[in-house]
Legacy VTK file of the C-alpha trace (Angstrom):
# vtk DataFile Version 3.0
C-alpha trace
ASCII
DATASET POLYDATA
POINTS 151 float
0.000 0.000 0.000
1.295 3.440 -0.938
1.949 6.146 1.668
-0.348 8.296 -0.486
-3.388 6.019 -0.083
-4.803 7.628 3.062
-3.977 11.238 2.178
-6.381 12.110 -0.623
-10.158 12.345 -0.556
-12.281 13.474 -3.484
-13.156 16.720 -1.675
-9.424 17.510 -1.663
-9.118 17.236 -5.433
-9.749 20.449 -7.350
-9.579 20.024 -11.117
-10.684 23.579 -11.909
-8.346 25.828 -9.927
-8.662 29.458 -10.939
-5.652 30.892 -9.099
-3.673 33.339 -11.219
-0.637 33.471 -8.920
1.206 31.480 -6.286
-0.340 33.711 -3.612
-3.859 32.958 -4.873
-3.144 29.210 -5.055
-1.840 29.263 -1.476
-4.915 31.225 -0.358
-7.263 28.726 -2.050
-5.480 25.774 -0.443
-5.491 27.512 2.950
-9.249 28.027 2.703
-9.761 24.359 1.796
-7.645 23.094 4.722
-9.241 25.584 7.126
-12.686 24.143 6.383
-11.544 20.519 6.387
-9.419 20.710 9.531
-11.202 23.475 11.427
-8.067 25.589 11.783
-7.596 29.226 10.768
-6.765 29.745 7.094
-4.183 32.343 8.137
-2.346 29.658 10.122
-2.125 27.371 7.098
-1.164 30.235 4.808
1.573 31.332 7.204
3.150 27.877 7.281
2.937 27.444 3.492
4.533 30.856 2.931
7.222 30.259 5.567
8.276 27.051 3.846
8.174 28.659 0.393
10.389 31.491 1.658
13.104 28.894 2.358
13.132 27.949 -1.321
10.694 27.103 -4.052
8.599 23.964 -3.774
8.284 23.954 -7.564
9.919 20.807 -8.913
9.869 21.516 -12.634
7.808 19.909 -15.408
4.808 22.021 -14.335
4.467 20.611 -10.817
4.930 21.836 -7.242
4.556 20.403 -3.750
3.860 23.289 -1.355
4.005 21.906 2.169
4.272 22.815 5.809
4.324 21.492 9.332
1.297 22.499 11.370
1.288 22.516 15.137
-1.582 20.477 16.549
-2.203 18.251 13.516
-2.568 14.579 14.395
-1.940 13.190 10.907
-0.865 14.374 7.451
-3.389 15.850 5.005
-3.029 16.546 1.309
-4.912 18.187 -1.531
-4.423 18.176 -5.301
-5.113 21.308 -7.351
-5.004 21.489 -11.132
-4.977 25.071 -12.321
-6.786 26.201 -15.459
-3.760 28.292 -16.432
-0.151 27.706 -15.333
1.345 30.155 -12.824
4.893 31.352 -12.167
6.462 29.335 -9.354
10.230 29.842 -9.601
10.659 26.199 -10.557
14.226 25.107 -11.359
13.390 24.588 -15.044
11.733 28.017 -15.306
8.436 26.454 -16.379
5.128 27.628 -14.888
3.155 25.254 -12.671
-0.378 23.957 -13.048
-0.294 20.745 -10.967
0.062 21.274 -7.216
-0.061 18.836 -4.350
-0.391 20.635 -1.035
0.791 18.695 1.994
0.309 19.497 5.669
1.985 17.339 8.279
2.145 17.364 12.082
4.868 19.566 13.492
6.958 16.585 14.624
6.337 14.241 11.646
9.876 14.409 10.304
10.481 10.885 8.885
6.877 10.423 7.787
6.931 13.884 6.199
10.040 13.004 4.200
8.602 9.658 3.076
5.392 11.314 1.877
7.276 14.112 0.082
9.505 11.534 -1.584
6.505 9.473 -2.748
4.743 12.577 -4.106
7.898 13.687 -5.928
8.320 10.223 -7.477
4.640 10.173 -8.454
4.858 13.594 -10.114
8.122 12.756 -11.878
6.283 10.214 -14.048
5.419 11.900 -17.379
2.491 9.533 -17.971
1.040 10.368 -14.539
1.389 14.094 -15.217
-0.426 13.670 -18.537
-3.267 11.805 -16.822
-3.488 14.473 -14.111
-3.669 17.151 -16.826
-6.490 15.517 -18.757
-8.637 13.506 -16.337
-12.056 15.062 -15.733
-13.176 12.852 -12.838
-12.089 13.629 -9.267
-12.695 9.975 -8.381
-10.322 8.785 -11.116
-7.664 11.293 -10.049
-8.028 10.082 -6.453
-7.646 6.464 -7.618
-4.629 7.364 -9.727
-2.919 9.003 -6.746
-3.939 6.502 -4.082
-3.147 3.359 -6.068
0.151 4.541 -7.521
3.188 2.450 -6.656
6.819 3.364 -7.298
LINES 1 152
151 0 1 2 3 4 5 6 7 8 9 10 11 12 13 14 15 16 17 18 19 20 21 22 23 24 25 26 27 28 29 30 31 32 33 34 35 36 37 38 39 40 41 42 43 44 45 46 47 48 49 50 51 52 53 54 55 56 57 58 59 60 61 62 63 64 65 66 67 68 69 70 71 72 73 74 75 76 77 78 79 80 81 82 83 84 85 86 87 88 89 90 91 92 93 94 95 96 97 98 99 100 101 102 103 104 105 106 107 108 109 110 111 112 113 114 115 116 117 118 119 120 121 122 123 124 125 126 127 128 129 130 131 132 133 134 135 136 137 138 139 140 141 142 143 144 145 146 147 148 149 150
């Protein structure tokens, strides 16, 4: 079973993201997590921005994994956003980003955090997976693709 299996629910998959900037994408994700986890959106936004300030979470090939450690979380949570139009993200290859996986982990989840980030990065490094994520119209099929993926 993949470490990604328990992280994604269909309500956390947005195939029609309208963000026109990194700031808007972070705001949208913060609002989603605030509702899902009953924590202030500003808290989530602060942690996402703090991590991004350390260096871009853009990987290249049109993908990014914005993430942060959140005090008080009991388990990791993730969301997938596909943007209608790619946004600038300071990715190493200079390409804009339209596929984002947001990850929130407990403050002390160091090894688990790294394992999840590694699995997400491997998942997104697969060109065929990226193509499917770009074109799939069903949130259920995207969830299945993510949750049943194996390295």
